[in-house]
C-alpha positions in Angstrom: -47.6 -62.1 -102.1 -46.3 -58.7 -103.3 -45.0 -55.9 -101.1 -44.3 -52.3 -102.1 -41.6 -50.9 -99.7 -41.3 -47.1 -99.5 -40.4 -44.6 -96.8 -39.0 -41.1 -96.5 -35.4 -42.2 -96.7 -35.9 -45.3 -98.9 -36.0 -46.1 -102.6 -39.3 -47.5 -104.0 -39.1 -51.3 -104.4 -41.8 -53.7 -105.4 -41.0 -57.3 -104.6 -43.1 -60.5 -105.2 -42.7 -62.7 -102.1 -42.8 -66.4 -102.9 -44.2 -68.3 -100.0 -44.0 -71.6 -101.9 -40.3 -71.9 -101.1 -40.9 -71.8 -97.3 -40.6 -74.8 -95.1 -43.5 -74.9 -92.5 -43.0 -78.4 -91.3 -41.0 -77.4 -88.2 -38.0 -79.5 -89.2 -35.1 -78.9 -91.5 -35.1 -80.8 -94.9 -31.3 -81.2 -94.2 -30.2 -80.9 -97.8 -26.6 -80.7 -96.4 -26.6 -84.4 -96.1 -26.9 -84.7 -99.9 -24.9 -81.8 -101.2 -22.6 -80.7 -98.3 -23.7 -77.0 -98.5 -23.9 -75.0 -95.3 -27.2 -73.1 -95.5 -26.2 -70.9 -92.6 -27.1 -67.9 -90.4 -25.4 -66.2 -87.5 -28.1 -66.1 -84.8 -28.1 -64.0 -81.6 -30.2 -63.2 -78.5 -30.9 -66.8 -77.4 -33.6 -67.1 -74.7 -35.5 -69.8 -73.0 -38.6 -69.5 -75.1 -37.3 -69.9 -78.6 -39.9 -72.3 -80.2 -41.3 -69.8 -82.7 -37.9 -68.2 -83.3 -36.4 -71.5 -84.4 -39.5 -72.2 -86.6 -38.8 -69.0 -88.4 -35.2 -70.2 -89.2 -36.6 -73.6 -90.4 -39.2 -71.7 -92.5 -36.4 -70.0 -94.4 -34.6 -73.3 -95.1 -31.7 -72.4 -92.7 -30.0 -75.6 -91.8 -26.9 -74.5 -90.0 -26.9 -72.0 -87.1 -23.7 -70.1 -86.0 -23.8 -69.6 -82.3 -21.4 -66.9 -81.2 -20.1 -66.8 -77.6 -18.2 -63.6 -76.8 -14.8 -63.3 -75.1 -13.7 -59.9 -74.0 -10.6 -57.7 -73.6 -10.6 -53.9 -73.3 -8.2 -52.9 -76.2 -5.9 -54.4 -78.8 -3.0 -53.9 -76.4 -4.6 -55.6 -73.4 -2.4 -58.5 -72.3 -5.0 -60.9 -71.2 -8.7 -61.5 -71.8 -11.3 -61.4 -69.1 -10.4 -64.6 -67.2 -12.2 -67.9 -67.4 -12.0 -69.8 -64.1 -12.8 -73.4 -65.0 -12.6 -75.3 -68.2 -15.7 -77.6 -68.5 -17.7 -75.9 -65.7 -20.7 -74.4 -67.4 -21.7 -70.8 -66.7 -25.2 -69.3 -66.8 -24.4 -68.1 -70.3 -23.2 -71.5 -71.4 -26.5 -72.9 -70.1 -28.4 -70.7 -72.6 -26.2 -72.1 -75.4 -26.9 -75.6 -74.2 -30.6 -75.0 -74.3 -30.4 -73.5 -77.8 -28.2 -76.4 -79.1 -30.6 -79.0 -77.9 -33.6 -77.2 -79.5 -31.7 -76.7 -82.8 -30.7 -80.4 -83.0 -34.3 -81.4 -82.4 -35.2 -79.6 -85.6 -32.7 -81.6 -87.6 -30.4 -78.6 -87.9 -26.6 -78.3 -87.5 -24.4 -75.9 -85.5 -21.2 -74.0 -85.9 -19.8 -72.8 -82.6 -17.9 -69.6 -83.4 -16.4 -67.7 -80.4 -15.6 -64.0 -81.0 -13.3 -61.7 -79.2 -15.0 -58.4 -78.5 -13.1 -55.2 -77.6 -14.2 -51.7 -76.5 -11.6 -50.2 -78.8 -9.4 -51.6 -81.5 -9.8 -54.7 -83.7 -8.8 -58.2 -82.8 -6.9 -58.5 -86.2 -4.5 -55.7 -85.0 -3.6 -57.0 -81.5 -0.2 -55.6 -80.5 2.3 -57.1 -78.0 5.7 -55.8 -77.2 7.5 -59.1 -76.8 7.2 -62.9 -77.4 6.5 -63.3 -73.7 3.6 -60.9 -73.9 2.3 -62.8 -76.9 2.4 -66.0 -75.0 0.6 -64.5 -72.0 -2.1 -63.3 -74.3 -2.4 -66.6 -76.1 -2.5 -68.6 -72.9 -5.7 -66.7 -72.0 -7.2 -67.2 -75.5 -6.4 -70.9 -75.4 -8.1 -71.3 -72.0 -11.3 -69.9 -73.5 -11.1 -72.0 -76.6 -10.5 -75.3 -74.8 -13.5 -74.5 -72.7 -15.6 -74.0 -75.8 -14.1 -77.1 -77.4 -15.1 -79.1 -74.3 -18.7 -77.7 -74.5 -18.9 -78.4 -78.3 -17.9 -82.0 -77.7 -20.4 -82.4 -74.9 -23.2 -81.1 -77.1 -22.2 -82.9 -80.3 -21.8 -79.6 -82.1 -20.8 -80.4 -85.7 -18.3 -77.5 -86.5 -16.0 -75.4 -84.3 -14.4 -72.2 -85.5 -11.0 -72.0 -83.7 -10.6 -68.2 -84.3 -11.9 -65.2 -86.1 -9.7 -62.5 -87.7 -6.5 -62.8 -85.6 -4.1 -61.8 -88.3 -1.4 -60.3 -86.1 -1.4 -63.4 -83.8 -1.4 -65.7 -86.8 1.7 -64.0 -88.1 3.5 -63.6 -84.8 3.0 -67.0 -83.2 2.1 -69.7 -85.8 3.5 -72.4 -83.4 0.9 -71.6 -80.8 -1.9 -72.1 -83.3 -0.5 -75.5 -84.3 -0.4 -76.5 -80.6 -4.0 -75.1 -80.0 -5.3 -77.2 -82.9 -3.6 -80.3 -81.5 -5.0 -79.6 -78.0 -8.5 -79.0 -79.4 -8.4 -82.2 -81.4 -7.6 -84.1 -78.2 -10.9 -82.8 -76.7 -13.3 -82.3 -79.7 -14.0 -84.7 -82.6 -16.1 -82.6 -84.9 -15.0 -80.5 -87.9 -12.8 -77.4 -87.6 -12.4 -74.1 -89.4 -10.8 -70.7 -88.9 -12.4 -67.5 -90.1 -9.9 -65.4 -92.0 -10.7 -61.8 -93.1 -11.5 -61.2 -96.8 -8.5 -58.9 -97.3 -5.9 -61.6 -97.8 -5.5 -62.9 -94.2 -6.1 -66.4 -95.5 -2.6 -66.2 -97.2 -1.0 -65.7 -93.8 -2.7 -68.9 -92.3 -0.2 -71.8 -92.4 -2.5 -74.5 -90.8 -5.3 -75.0 -93.3 -4.1 -78.6 -93.8 -5.1 -79.3 -90.2 -8.7 -78.0 -90.7 -11.7 -79.1 -92.6 -12.7 -75.8 -94.2 -11.0 -72.6 -95.3 -13.2 -70.1 -93.5 -13.5 -66.6 -95.0 -15.2 -63.5 -93.6 -16.4 -62.6 -97.1 -17.1 -58.9 -97.1 -15.5 -58.4 -100.5 -16.0 -55.0 -102.2 -18.1 -55.6 -105.3 -19.1 -52.3 -106.9 -17.9 -48.6 -106.8 -21.4 -47.0 -107.0 -24.7 -46.9 -105.1 -27.8 -48.7 -106.3 -26.0 -51.2 -108.5 -27.7 -53.5 -111.0 -27.5 -57.3 -110.6 -25.1 -57.5 -113.5 -22.8 -55.0 -111.8 -22.6 -57.0 -108.6 -22.1 -60.3 -110.4 -19.2 -58.7 -112.4 -17.7 -57.5 -109.1 -17.5 -61.1 -107.9 -15.5 -62.3 -110.9 -12.0 -61.7 -109.6 -12.9 -62.9 -106.1 -14.3 -66.1 -107.4 -11.2 -66.9 -109.4 -9.0 -66.1 -106.3 -11.1 -68.3 -104.0 -11.1 -71.2 -106.5 -7.3 -71.0 -106.6 -7.1 -70.9 -102.8 -9.3 -74.0 -102.5 -7.1 -75.9 -105.0 -3.9 -74.8 -103.4 -4.9 -76.3 -100.0 -7.3 -79.0 -101.3 -10.0 -77.7 -99.0 -13.5 -76.3 -99.6 -14.1 -72.6 -99.0 -16.7 -71.8 -96.4 -18.0 -68.2 -95.9 -17.9 -68.2 -92.1 -19.5 -64.7 -92.3 -21.1 -62.7 -95.1 -23.7 -60.0 -95.2 -25.0 -56.8 -96.7 -26.7 -53.8 -95.2 -30.1 -52.7 -96.6 -28.7 -49.5 -98.0 -27.8 -48.2 -101.4 -24.0 -48.4 -100.8 -24.0 -51.9 -99.3 -21.8 -53.5 -102.1 -19.1 -50.8 -102.0 -17.8 -51.4 -98.5 -19.8 -54.3 -97.1 -17.8 -54.5 -93.9 -18.9 -51.0 -92.7 -21.4 -51.1 -89.9 -22.6 -49.3 -86.8 -21.1 -45.8 -86.1 -19.0 -46.0 -89.3 -22.2 -45.8 -91.4 -23.7 -42.4 -92.2 -27.4 -43.1 -91.8 -28.3 -39.4 -92.3 -27.1 -39.2 -95.9 -27.4 -42.8 -97.0 -30.5 -44.2 -98.6 -32.3 -47.3 -97.4 -32.4 -49.9 -100.1 -34.0 -53.3 -99.7 -33.3 -53.7 -103.5 -29.5 -53.4 -103.2 -29.4 -55.9 -100.3 -31.6 -58.3 -102.2 -29.6 -58.0 -105.4 -26.4 -58.7 -103.4 -27.9 -61.9 -102.1 -29.1 -62.9 -105.5 -25.7 -62.2 -107.1 -23.9 -64.2 -104.4 -26.0 -67.3 -105.0 -25.8 -67.0 -108.8 -22.0 -66.7 -108.7 -21.0 -69.2 -106.1 -23.8 -71.6 -105.0 -23.1 -74.3 -107.6 -19.3 -74.3 -107.3 -18.1 -77.7 -106.1 -15.3 -76.1 -104.0 -17.8 -73.8 -102.3 -19.2 -75.2 -99.0 -21.8 -72.5 -98.3 -22.2 -69.5 -96.1 -23.4 -68.0 -92.8 -25.3 -64.7 -93.2 -24.9 -61.9 -90.7 -27.2 -61.6 -88.9 -30.5 -62.7 -87.3 -31.9 -61.8 -83.9 -34.5 -64.2 -82.4 -36.3 -61.3 -80.8 -36.6 -59.1 -84.0 -39.9 -57.2 -84.6 -41.0 -56.7 -88.1 -41.6 -53.0 -87.9 -38.2 -52.4 -86.3 -36.4 -54.3 -89.0 -38.2 -52.4 -91.8 -37.0 -49.1 -90.3 -33.3 -49.9 -90.2 -30.4 -50.2 -92.7 -28.7 -53.0 -90.8 -27.4 -56.4 -92.1 -30.3 -58.6 -91.1 -32.4 -59.9 -94.0 -35.2 -60.7 -91.6 -38.6 -59.3 -92.8 -36.9 -57.9 -95.9 -36.9 -59.3 -99.5 -33.4 -60.8 -99.0 -35.0 -63.2 -96.5 -37.2 -64.7 -99.2 -34.3 -64.8 -101.8 -32.2 -66.7 -99.3 -35.1 -69.1 -98.6 -35.5 -69.7 -102.3 -31.9 -70.6 -102.8 -31.6 -72.5 -99.6 -34.6 -74.6 -100.5 -32.8 -76.2 -103.5 -30.9 -79.4 -103.1 -28.0 -79.4 -105.7 -28.3 -83.2 -106.1 -31.9 -82.9 -107.6 
């Protein structure tokens, strides 16, 4: 199958789609059991009728699904998150996750539970408090949420729990609270644990890697300094990051897991991969399925066969996506774009064969 992709604000790109790599059995091949690689995707918009949506994940050889519950606080100076009344008492939203988890497990797939803190303004990495007492008040509310999700993860036999995502200021201000949180989680939950540190060096501030199973990295590393890069340019851009990640893995004797990684489908996607939403100038930028696809290919070529690399979770996949809508945007999703097929190709390979 060959598709020629072209639009008014889009570069021409001919791509030969390889349907032979797709898995149409309805159940994962579970290569993870053999090689330990997370063939992951962050998936959103769970609904009751998800039969076909999950089949699409299986078709693309996705074996691990990141389910992302959201916690909320208004700004990065808000003292407490929106309260949770009862730990272990499931809400209506929890019920949608329970349904999704059961359906995913029936397809021989695995799950990372990865709660995110969402804010109207600010960034969770820059949370600011004025005193140790305020920090403790904030962390009390965070811990209450996480113990609830740890209880839910244990109840559902979820294989991996991410205990936090991009909390740099808290990590530095209150390391003792994170140690205690890990201890409390382990008293409830018996699966594997990770923490998702931002790509810009936050992982060096984390002092508790020895207590976890994976070093999680939000891997939006800058790779090039120009639009429309060649594959060789992107691969070269990975060199210094690969060396740093290998050193990090050896230092802590833990595998590196990309808890999140992704690329927009635009010509500048490898310059600042973390830019999204209102930060992106969609009026002047050029849609580029080629750049997104080459970024996926370079990632796999540079990292997939490293024995210290445990895999990745791409950002992102909506179960309700419509093909026409995805072709018209420059967002991160690979769905219905060439990057989807490139991912399926690499995910189809067991590294023990």
